[in-house]
Short mmCIF file of the C-alpha atoms (twelve columns), coordinates in Angstrom:
data_MODEL
# 
_entry.id   MODEL 
# 
loop_
_atom_site.group_PDB 
_atom_site.id 
_atom_site.type_symbol 
_atom_site.label_atom_id 
_atom_site.label_alt_id 
_atom_site.label_comp_id 
_atom_site.label_asym_id 
_atom_site.label_seq_id 
_atom_site.Cartn_x 
_atom_site.Cartn_y 
_atom_site.Cartn_z 
_atom_site.pdbx_PDB_model_num 
ATOM 1   C CA . MET A 1   0.000   0.000   0.000   1 
ATOM 2   C CA . ALA A 2   2.853   2.359   0.793   1 
ATOM 3   C CA . ASP A 3   4.254   1.727   -2.691  1 
ATOM 4   C CA . VAL A 4   0.958   2.787   -4.284  1 
ATOM 5   C CA . ASN A 5   0.839   5.934   -2.168  1 
ATOM 6   C CA . ALA A 6   4.444   6.712   -3.139  1 
ATOM 7   C CA . PHE A 7   3.467   6.553   -6.838  1 
ATOM 8   C CA . ILE A 8   0.636   9.005   -6.202  1 
ATOM 9   C CA . ARG A 9   2.734   11.410  -4.131  1 
ATOM 10  C CA . SER A 10  5.386   11.493  -6.853  1 
ATOM 11  C CA . GLY A 11  2.784   12.571  -9.410  1 
ATOM 12  C CA . ARG A 12  2.832   9.246   -11.262 1 
ATOM 13  C CA . HIS A 13  -0.799  8.309   -10.581 1 
ATOM 14  C CA . LEU A 14  -1.699  8.279   -14.290 1 
ATOM 15  C CA . GLU A 15  1.105   5.804   -14.915 1 
ATOM 16  C CA . LEU A 16  -0.205  3.637   -12.078 1 
ATOM 17  C CA . ILE A 17  -3.757  3.717   -13.460 1 
ATOM 18  C CA . GLY A 18  -2.491  2.877   -16.946 1 
ATOM 19  C CA . ILE A 19  -0.522  -0.147  -15.750 1 
ATOM 20  C CA . ALA A 20  -3.449  -1.502  -13.697 1 
ATOM 21  C CA . GLU A 21  -5.909  -1.095  -16.566 1 
ATOM 22  C CA . ALA A 22  -3.476  -2.619  -19.081 1 
ATOM 23  C CA . LEU A 23  -3.119  -5.669  -16.844 1 
ATOM 24  C CA . HIS A 24  -6.901  -6.124  -16.838 1 
ATOM 25  C CA . GLU A 25  -7.086  -5.759  -20.615 1 
ATOM 26  C CA . LYS A 26  -4.280  -8.272  -21.097 1 
ATOM 27  C CA . LYS A 27  -5.960  -10.854 -18.862 1 
ATOM 28  C CA . ILE A 28  -9.332  -10.407 -20.565 1 
ATOM 29  C CA . SER A 29  -7.690  -10.724 -23.974 1 
ATOM 30  C CA . LEU A 30  -5.945  -13.936 -22.896 1 
ATOM 31  C CA . ILE A 31  -9.268  -15.393 -21.737 1 
ATOM 32  C CA . ALA A 32  -10.844 -14.541 -25.105 1 
ATOM 33  C CA . ASP A 33  -7.884  -16.174 -26.885 1 
ATOM 34  C CA . SER A 34  -8.266  -19.287 -24.732 1 
ATOM 35  C CA . ILE A 35  -11.924 -19.468 -25.752 1 
ATOM 36  C CA . LEU A 36  -10.892 -19.109 -29.403 1 
ATOM 37  C CA . THR A 37  -8.551  -22.115 -29.200 1 
ATOM 38  C CA . GLN A 38  -11.503 -24.247 -28.063 1 
ATOM 39  C CA . GLN A 39  -14.071 -22.820 -30.458 1 
ATOM 40  C CA . ARG A 40  -14.868 -26.147 -32.135 1 
ATOM 41  C CA . ALA A 41  -16.157 -27.638 -28.892 1 
ATOM 42  C CA . LEU A 42  -17.359 -24.633 -26.903 1 
ATOM 43  C CA . ARG A 43  -20.969 -23.528 -27.108 1 
ATOM 44  C CA . ALA A 44  -21.556 -21.607 -23.860 1 
ATOM 45  C CA . LEU A 45  -19.750 -19.293 -21.450 1 
ATOM 46  C CA . LEU A 46  -20.870 -19.350 -17.822 1 
ATOM 47  C CA . ILE A 47  -19.771 -16.382 -15.692 1 
ATOM 48  C CA . ALA A 48  -20.342 -16.081 -11.948 1 
ATOM 49  C CA . GLY A 49  -18.918 -14.168 -9.018  1 
ATOM 50  C CA . PRO A 50  -19.857 -12.635 -5.682  1 
ATOM 51  C CA . SER A 51  -21.526 -9.278  -5.108  1 
ATOM 52  C CA . SER A 52  -19.685 -6.239  -6.505  1 
ATOM 53  C CA . SER A 53  -17.011 -8.323  -8.183  1 
ATOM 54  C CA . GLY A 54  -17.493 -6.419  -11.449 1 
ATOM 55  C CA . LYS A 55  -19.072 -9.290  -13.398 1 
ATOM 56  C CA . THR A 56  -21.159 -7.051  -15.659 1 
ATOM 57  C CA . SER A 57  -18.259 -4.825  -16.713 1 
ATOM 58  C CA . PHE A 58  -16.008 -7.847  -17.148 1 
ATOM 59  C CA . LEU A 59  -18.597 -9.439  -19.436 1 
ATOM 60  C CA . SER A 60  -18.905 -6.252  -21.506 1 
ATOM 61  C CA . ARG A 61  -15.151 -6.093  -22.010 1 
ATOM 62  C CA . LEU A 62  -14.906 -9.821  -22.715 1 
ATOM 63  C CA . ASN A 63  -17.655 -9.485  -25.335 1 
ATOM 64  C CA . THR A 64  -15.523 -6.863  -27.102 1 
ATOM 65  C CA . GLN A 65  -12.572 -9.233  -27.182 1 
ATOM 66  C CA . LEU A 66  -14.795 -12.055 -28.420 1 
ATOM 67  C CA . PHE A 67  -15.937 -9.860  -31.310 1 
ATOM 68  C CA . VAL A 68  -12.267 -9.202  -32.099 1 
ATOM 69  C CA . ASN A 69  -11.760 -12.977 -32.263 1 
ATOM 70  C CA . GLY A 70  -14.697 -13.483 -34.613 1 
ATOM 71  C CA . PHE A 71  -17.331 -14.563 -32.098 1 
ATOM 72  C CA . ARG A 72  -20.729 -12.966 -31.627 1 
ATOM 73  C CA . PRO A 73  -21.855 -13.410 -27.997 1 
ATOM 74  C CA . VAL A 74  -25.531 -14.225 -27.467 1 
ATOM 75  C CA . GLY A 75  -26.661 -13.360 -23.942 1 
ATOM 76  C CA . LEU A 76  -29.262 -15.265 -21.948 1 
ATOM 77  C CA . SER A 77  -30.575 -13.464 -18.857 1 
ATOM 78  C CA . LEU A 78  -31.293 -15.715 -15.893 1 
ATOM 79  C CA . ASP A 79  -33.655 -13.042 -14.509 1 
ATOM 80  C CA . ASN A 80  -36.292 -14.009 -17.068 1 
ATOM 81  C CA . TYR A 81  -36.510 -17.501 -15.568 1 
ATOM 82  C CA . TYR A 82  -37.619 -16.488 -12.092 1 
ATOM 83  C CA . LEU A 83  -40.707 -18.228 -10.798 1 
ATOM 84  C CA . ASP A 84  -43.740 -16.043 -10.151 1 
ATOM 85  C CA . HIS A 85  -43.184 -14.458 -6.772  1 
ATOM 86  C CA . ASP A 86  -46.070 -16.318 -5.183  1 
ATOM 87  C CA . ARG A 87  -44.079 -19.525 -5.858  1 
ATOM 88  C CA . THR A 88  -40.732 -18.201 -4.584  1 
ATOM 89  C CA . PRO A 89  -39.169 -20.216 -1.722  1 
ATOM 90  C CA . VAL A 90  -38.884 -18.505 1.651   1 
ATOM 91  C CA . ASP A 91  -35.871 -18.275 3.960   1 
ATOM 92  C CA . ALA A 92  -35.614 -19.037 7.667   1 
ATOM 93  C CA . ASP A 93  -37.260 -15.695 8.469   1 
ATOM 94  C CA . GLY A 94  -40.213 -16.417 6.208   1 
ATOM 95  C CA . LEU A 95  -39.129 -13.869 3.607   1 
ATOM 96  C CA . PRO A 96  -38.878 -14.574 -0.154  1 
ATOM 97  C CA . ASP A 97  -35.418 -15.961 -0.989  1 
ATOM 98  C CA . PHE A 98  -34.493 -14.936 -4.535  1 
ATOM 99  C CA . ASP A 99  -30.873 -16.078 -4.177  1 
ATOM 100 C CA . VAL A 100 -31.453 -19.840 -4.219  1 
ATOM 101 C CA . PRO A 101 -31.601 -21.907 -7.450  1 
ATOM 102 C CA . GLN A 102 -35.106 -23.028 -6.512  1 
ATOM 103 C CA . ALA A 103 -36.315 -19.453 -7.114  1 
ATOM 104 C CA . PHE A 104 -35.910 -20.161 -10.843 1 
ATOM 105 C CA . ASP A 105 -37.896 -22.339 -13.223 1 
ATOM 106 C CA . LEU A 106 -35.040 -24.846 -13.398 1 
ATOM 107 C CA . PRO A 107 -36.678 -27.431 -15.703 1 
ATOM 108 C CA . LEU A 108 -37.437 -24.757 -18.321 1 
ATOM 109 C CA . LEU A 109 -34.027 -23.116 -17.913 1 
ATOM 110 C CA . ARG A 110 -32.140 -26.404 -18.296 1 
ATOM 111 C CA . ASP A 111 -34.187 -27.307 -21.359 1 
ATOM 112 C CA . HIS A 112 -33.556 -23.934 -23.011 1 
ATOM 113 C CA . ILE A 113 -29.806 -24.003 -22.307 1 
ATOM 114 C CA . ARG A 114 -29.527 -27.519 -23.730 1 
ATOM 115 C CA . ARG A 115 -31.431 -26.577 -26.881 1 
ATOM 116 C CA . LEU A 116 -29.458 -23.357 -27.376 1 
ATOM 117 C CA . VAL A 117 -26.182 -25.250 -27.015 1 
ATOM 118 C CA . ASP A 118 -27.438 -27.658 -29.682 1 
ATOM 119 C CA . GLY A 119 -28.224 -24.741 -32.006 1 
ATOM 120 C CA . GLU A 120 -32.009 -24.993 -31.682 1 
ATOM 121 C CA . PRO A 121 -34.267 -21.917 -31.352 1 
ATOM 122 C CA . VAL A 122 -36.086 -21.301 -28.077 1 
ATOM 123 C CA . ASP A 123 -38.770 -18.843 -26.981 1 
ATOM 124 C CA . VAL A 124 -37.260 -17.022 -24.015 1 
ATOM 125 C CA . PRO A 125 -39.815 -15.808 -21.444 1 
ATOM 126 C CA . GLU A 126 -39.977 -12.279 -20.085 1 
ATOM 127 C CA . PHE A 127 -40.248 -11.590 -16.359 1 
ATOM 128 C CA . ASP A 128 -41.897 -8.418  -15.070 1 
ATOM 129 C CA . PHE A 129 -40.310 -7.406  -11.753 1 
ATOM 130 C CA . VAL A 130 -43.048 -4.842  -11.102 1 
ATOM 131 C CA . THR A 131 -45.814 -7.441  -11.025 1 
ATOM 132 C CA . GLY A 132 -43.543 -10.271 -9.920  1 
ATOM 133 C CA . ARG A 133 -44.877 -12.519 -12.658 1 
ATOM 134 C CA . ARG A 134 -43.909 -13.832 -16.087 1 
ATOM 135 C CA . THR A 135 -45.546 -11.992 -18.972 1 
ATOM 136 C CA . ASP A 136 -47.021 -13.482 -22.127 1 
ATOM 137 C CA . HIS A 137 -44.249 -11.985 -24.243 1 
ATOM 138 C CA . ARG A 138 -41.591 -14.310 -25.689 1 
ATOM 139 C CA . THR A 139 -38.366 -13.616 -27.600 1 
ATOM 140 C CA . THR A 140 -36.951 -16.170 -30.014 1 
ATOM 141 C CA . LEU A 141 -33.260 -16.863 -29.437 1 
ATOM 142 C CA . GLN A 142 -30.840 -19.095 -31.337 1 
ATOM 143 C CA . VAL A 143 -27.057 -19.572 -31.237 1 
ATOM 144 C CA . GLY A 144 -25.490 -19.840 -34.690 1 
ATOM 145 C CA . PRO A 145 -22.177 -21.443 -35.790 1 
ATOM 146 C CA . ASN A 146 -20.041 -18.338 -35.146 1 
ATOM 147 C CA . GLU A 147 -21.916 -17.380 -32.009 1 
ATOM 148 C CA . ILE A 148 -21.522 -18.405 -28.397 1 
ATOM 149 C CA . LEU A 149 -24.111 -18.460 -25.615 1 
ATOM 150 C CA . VAL A 150 -23.201 -16.275 -22.615 1 
ATOM 151 C CA . ILE A 151 -24.869 -16.722 -19.222 1 
ATOM 152 C CA . GLU A 152 -23.926 -14.434 -16.321 1 
ATOM 153 C CA . GLY A 153 -25.297 -14.584 -12.789 1 
ATOM 154 C CA . ILE A 154 -24.646 -15.753 -9.244  1 
ATOM 155 C CA . HIS A 155 -25.753 -19.310 -10.108 1 
ATOM 156 C CA . ALA A 156 -24.029 -19.573 -13.478 1 
ATOM 157 C CA . LEU A 157 -21.447 -22.106 -12.250 1 
ATOM 158 C CA . ASN A 158 -24.018 -24.260 -10.453 1 
ATOM 159 C CA . PRO A 159 -24.287 -27.637 -12.263 1 
ATOM 160 C CA . ALA A 160 -28.033 -27.612 -11.570 1 
ATOM 161 C CA . LEU A 161 -28.438 -24.973 -14.303 1 
ATOM 162 C CA . VAL A 162 -26.939 -26.983 -17.153 1 
ATOM 163 C CA . GLY A 163 -28.037 -30.524 -16.344 1 
ATOM 164 C CA . ARG A 164 -26.297 -33.209 -18.415 1 
ATOM 165 C CA . ILE A 165 -24.614 -30.984 -21.024 1 
ATOM 166 C CA . ASP A 166 -21.115 -32.199 -21.927 1 
ATOM 167 C CA . ARG A 167 -18.629 -30.284 -19.760 1 
ATOM 168 C CA . ASN A 168 -16.319 -29.830 -22.770 1 
ATOM 169 C CA . ARG A 169 -18.960 -27.614 -24.384 1 
ATOM 170 C CA . LEU A 170 -18.938 -25.200 -21.443 1 
ATOM 171 C CA . TYR A 171 -16.348 -22.579 -20.440 1 
ATOM 172 C CA . LYS A 172 -16.705 -21.435 -16.838 1 
ATOM 173 C CA . ILE A 173 -15.312 -18.153 -15.498 1 
ATOM 174 C CA . HIS A 174 -15.233 -17.064 -11.861 1 
ATOM 175 C CA . VAL A 175 -14.861 -13.305 -11.298 1 
ATOM 176 C CA . SER A 176 -13.886 -11.914 -7.923  1 
ATOM 177 C CA . ALA A 177 -12.029 -8.997  -6.363  1 
ATOM 178 C CA . LEU A 178 -9.144  -10.947 -4.841  1 
ATOM 179 C CA . GLY A 179 -7.179  -7.951  -3.646  1 
ATOM 180 C CA . GLY A 180 -3.422  -8.049  -3.676  1 
ATOM 181 C CA . LEU A 181 -2.305  -5.166  -1.453  1 
ATOM 182 C CA . ASN A 182 -0.750  -5.483  1.981   1 
ATOM 183 C CA . VAL A 183 -1.046  -2.770  4.600   1 
ATOM 184 C CA . ASP A 184 2.410   -3.794  5.840   1 
ATOM 185 C CA . LEU A 185 4.498   -6.968  6.024   1 
ATOM 186 C CA . VAL A 186 1.910   -8.668  8.226   1 
ATOM 187 C CA . ASN A 187 -1.561  -7.241  7.506   1 
ATOM 188 C CA . ARG A 188 -3.454  -7.653  4.260   1 
ATOM 189 C CA . VAL A 189 -6.350  -5.562  2.949   1 
ATOM 190 C CA . PRO A 190 -9.388  -7.884  3.328   1 
ATOM 191 C CA . THR A 191 -10.849 -8.763  -0.066  1 
ATOM 192 C CA . SER A 192 -14.416 -8.662  1.226   1 
ATOM 193 C CA . GLU A 193 -13.874 -5.066  2.409   1 
ATOM 194 C CA . ILE A 194 -12.938 -4.029  -1.133  1 
ATOM 195 C CA . ARG A 195 -16.206 -5.426  -2.483  1 
ATOM 196 C CA . LEU A 196 -18.185 -3.883  0.374   1 
ATOM 197 C CA . ILE A 197 -16.784 -0.415  -0.317  1 
ATOM 198 C CA . ARG A 198 -17.520 -0.853  -4.035  1 
ATOM 199 C CA . ARG A 199 -21.102 -1.813  -3.243  1 
ATOM 200 C CA . ILE A 200 -21.654 1.021   -0.780  1 
ATOM 201 C CA . VAL A 201 -20.599 3.591   -3.383  1 
ATOM 202 C CA . ARG A 202 -22.562 1.991   -6.240  1 
ATOM 203 C CA . ASP A 203 -25.778 1.347   -4.317  1 
ATOM 204 C CA . ASP A 204 -25.895 4.892   -2.972  1 
ATOM 205 C CA . ARG A 205 -25.294 6.381   -6.423  1 
ATOM 206 C CA . ASP A 206 -27.320 4.081   -8.675  1 
ATOM 207 C CA . ARG A 207 -29.952 2.466   -6.488  1 
ATOM 208 C CA . GLY A 208 -30.668 5.055   -3.845  1 
ATOM 209 C CA . THR A 209 -29.696 2.593   -1.119  1 
ATOM 210 C CA . PRO A 210 -28.040 4.330   1.849   1 
ATOM 211 C CA . ALA A 211 -24.780 2.928   3.205   1 
ATOM 212 C CA . GLU A 212 -26.463 2.002   6.473   1 
ATOM 213 C CA . GLN A 213 -28.847 -0.343  4.680   1 
ATOM 214 C CA . THR A 214 -26.042 -1.889  2.600   1 
ATOM 215 C CA . LEU A 215 -24.034 -2.601  5.756   1 
ATOM 216 C CA . GLU A 216 -27.035 -4.139  7.502   1 
ATOM 217 C CA . ARG A 217 -27.581 -6.535  4.580   1 
ATOM 218 C CA . TRP A 218 -23.933 -7.456  4.088   1 
ATOM 219 C CA . ALA A 219 -23.851 -10.450 6.462   1 
ATOM 220 C CA . SER A 220 -26.787 -12.018 4.626   1 
ATOM 221 C CA . VAL A 221 -25.137 -11.332 1.261   1 
ATOM 222 C CA . ARG A 222 -21.954 -13.041 2.443   1 
ATOM 223 C CA . ARG A 223 -23.854 -16.108 3.661   1 
ATOM 224 C CA . GLY A 224 -25.516 -16.396 0.259   1 
ATOM 225 C CA . GLU A 225 -22.143 -16.183 -1.497  1 
ATOM 226 C CA . TYR A 226 -20.758 -19.126 0.434   1 
ATOM 227 C CA . ARG A 227 -23.941 -21.110 -0.195  1 
ATOM 228 C CA . ASN A 228 -24.411 -20.343 -3.895  1 
ATOM 229 C CA . ILE A 229 -21.117 -19.139 -5.417  1 
ATOM 230 C CA . PHE A 230 -17.866 -20.029 -3.670  1 
ATOM 231 C CA . ARG A 231 -18.687 -23.718 -3.396  1 
ATOM 232 C CA . PHE A 232 -18.577 -23.999 -7.207  1 
ATOM 233 C CA . GLN A 233 -15.601 -21.739 -7.964  1 
ATOM 234 C CA . GLU A 234 -13.044 -24.557 -8.162  1 
ATOM 235 C CA . ASP A 235 -14.841 -25.951 -11.203 1 
ATOM 236 C CA . ALA A 236 -14.102 -22.775 -13.169 1 
ATOM 237 C CA . ASP A 237 -11.782 -22.952 -16.184 1 
ATOM 238 C CA . VAL A 238 -10.325 -19.566 -15.274 1 
ATOM 239 C CA . MET A 239 -10.548 -17.070 -12.415 1 
ATOM 240 C CA . PHE A 240 -10.376 -13.342 -13.127 1 
ATOM 241 C CA . ASN A 241 -9.168  -10.997 -10.395 1 
ATOM 242 C CA . SER A 242 -11.112 -7.756  -10.840 1 
ATOM 243 C CA . SER A 243 -9.142  -5.847  -8.201  1 
ATOM 244 C CA . MET A 244 -6.850  -2.970  -9.130  1 
ATOM 245 C CA . VAL A 245 -4.019  -1.643  -7.004  1 
ATOM 246 C CA . TYR A 246 -5.287  1.942   -7.136  1 
ATOM 247 C CA . GLU A 247 -9.016  1.390   -6.632  1 
ATOM 248 C CA . LEU A 248 -9.310  2.226   -2.929  1 
ATOM 249 C CA . ASN A 249 -7.410  5.429   -3.651  1 
ATOM 250 C CA . ALA A 250 -10.039 6.308   -6.263  1 
ATOM 251 C CA . LEU A 251 -12.918 5.117   -4.077  1 
ATOM 252 C CA . ARG A 252 -11.786 6.950   -0.944  1 
ATOM 253 C CA . ARG A 253 -13.533 10.289  -1.468  1 
ATOM 254 C CA . PRO A 254 -16.920 8.973   -2.687  1 
ATOM 255 C CA . ALA A 255 -16.909 6.229   -0.031  1 
ATOM 256 C CA . GLU A 256 -16.095 8.663   2.783   1 
ATOM 257 C CA . ALA A 257 -18.880 10.993  1.639   1 
ATOM 258 C CA . VAL A 258 -21.428 8.174   1.852   1 
ATOM 259 C CA . LEU A 259 -20.172 6.580   5.074   1 
ATOM 260 C CA . GLN A 260 -20.016 9.874   6.941   1 
ATOM 261 C CA . ARG A 261 -23.787 10.230  6.599   1 
ATOM 262 C CA . ILE A 262 -24.240 7.307   9.011   1 
ATOM 263 C CA . GLY A 263 -25.041 8.661   12.478  1 
ATOM 264 C CA . ASP A 264 -23.326 7.747   15.724  1 
ATOM 265 C CA . ASP A 265 -26.548 6.135   16.974  1 
ATOM 266 C CA . SER A 266 -26.621 3.635   14.076  1 
ATOM 267 C CA . ARG A 267 -26.366 -0.102  14.658  1 
ATOM 268 C CA . VAL A 268 -23.633 -0.234  11.983  1 
ATOM 269 C CA . ARG A 269 -21.506 2.516   13.557  1 
ATOM 270 C CA . ASP A 270 -18.626 0.095   14.245  1 
ATOM 271 C CA . ALA A 271 -18.587 -1.083  10.614  1 
ATOM 272 C CA . ARG A 272 -18.668 2.560   9.487   1 
ATOM 273 C CA . ASP A 273 -15.677 3.414   11.651  1 
ATOM 274 C CA . ARG A 274 -13.759 0.340   10.511  1 
ATOM 275 C CA . LEU A 275 -14.155 1.221   6.838   1 
ATOM 276 C CA . LEU A 276 -13.399 4.907   7.358   1 
ATOM 277 C CA . ASN A 277 -10.225 3.950   9.212   1 
ATOM 278 C CA . LEU A 278 -9.170  1.614   6.384   1 
ATOM 279 C CA . LEU A 279 -9.669  4.356   3.796   1 
ATOM 280 C CA . THR A 280 -7.375  6.762   5.647   1 
ATOM 281 C CA . PHE A 281 -4.409  4.595   4.659   1 
ATOM 282 C CA . PHE A 282 -4.971  5.353   0.951   1 
ATOM 283 C CA . ASP A 283 -3.956  8.680   -0.570  1 
ATOM 284 C CA . PRO A 284 -6.966  9.898   -2.606  1 
ATOM 285 C CA . ILE A 285 -6.767  10.372  -6.364  1 
ATOM 286 C CA . ASP A 286 -9.127  12.132  -8.749  1 
ATOM 287 C CA . SER A 287 -11.579 9.500   -10.021 1 
ATOM 288 C CA . SER A 288 -12.114 11.513  -13.213 1 
ATOM 289 C CA . LYS A 289 -8.806  10.062  -14.415 1 
ATOM 290 C CA . VAL A 290 -10.214 6.513   -14.377 1 
ATOM 291 C CA . PRO A 291 -10.777 5.268   -17.982 1 
ATOM 292 C CA . PHE A 292 -14.403 5.092   -19.043 1 
ATOM 293 C CA . ASN A 293 -14.221 1.364   -19.831 1 
ATOM 294 C CA . SER A 294 -12.649 0.503   -16.464 1 
ATOM 295 C CA . LEU A 295 -14.364 -2.059  -14.253 1 
ATOM 296 C CA . LEU A 296 -14.166 0.543   -11.516 1 
ATOM 297 C CA . ARG A 297 -16.597 2.729   -13.482 1 
ATOM 298 C CA . GLU A 298 -19.327 0.196   -12.700 1 
ATOM 299 C CA . PHE A 299 -19.191 1.533   -9.144  1 
ATOM 300 C CA . ILE A 300 -18.159 5.182   -9.399  1 
ATOM 301 C CA . GLY A 301 -20.240 5.926   -12.516 1 
ATOM 302 C CA . GLY A 302 -19.424 7.192   -15.989 1 
ATOM 303 C CA . SER A 303 -19.023 3.774   -17.623 1 
ATOM 304 C CA . ILE A 304 -19.373 3.556   -21.390 1 
ATOM 305 C CA . TYR A 305 -21.286 0.324   -20.851 1 
ATOM 306 C CA . PHE A 306 -23.996 1.607   -18.504 1 
ATOM 307 C CA . ASP A 307 -24.113 5.395   -18.461 1 
ATOM 308 C CA . PRO A 308 -25.201 7.089   -21.731 1 
# 
């Protein structure tokens, strides 16, 4: 961490940003090239990762590299396969649990994935989150010879989604912010704290969710990750580390602004203080210097993929 701060204090922050972003681009390009070498067998990409790992931005950048390699990605949204909300399983507190595989219409989803992998057309349903029910509208989808099916979501690596499809036809990618910085020779920056700070900034900016609410939900989010994501990560063909050495420097100012709105009487005051203390170790940098295709833009805003 001290090395990163030294770069910033010497006025070389743009060089640091450029190196970090180039490393991401190189890794994404290598993944796309690996997919190209297996193009005769591969028919589907499955991409999963925990909350705020940058899956959506990673997929957008990977799609660009796939186009460069002559592939046309065909996306299938898992959200359209939710069961009507009156059929959604409930958790231990009696509340709807949308994070378990049983919240989806698994028989229909498995059938559609199998048929798409085989090159057959399917009529994809449409789910209306306002009414909590599937509409009557359908969209025909088919994966051609120079196309590849892409499925992204928290359950994408779960074998229950693909049934008996030949494993050689599937390419699985696990995306996570694995960190990489040490505070000193003994203490490491916790990887889950990086994702939490990302989520606090994004949810406040994009979803109107205050930091207090994000912190209160975090324990439940983490339990769901261990139950639905991490247990399948070892089956991935490749793991992509979405962390960047400069990101907490860029996130410091927006994160502090959000966290400081939490009052001293809040139940999450200790978590607030812990995160604010962590951020003080990072010299702030101007986030306007972050490239517009950076994964970090998914959280701080201004991404070419999401923000017109």
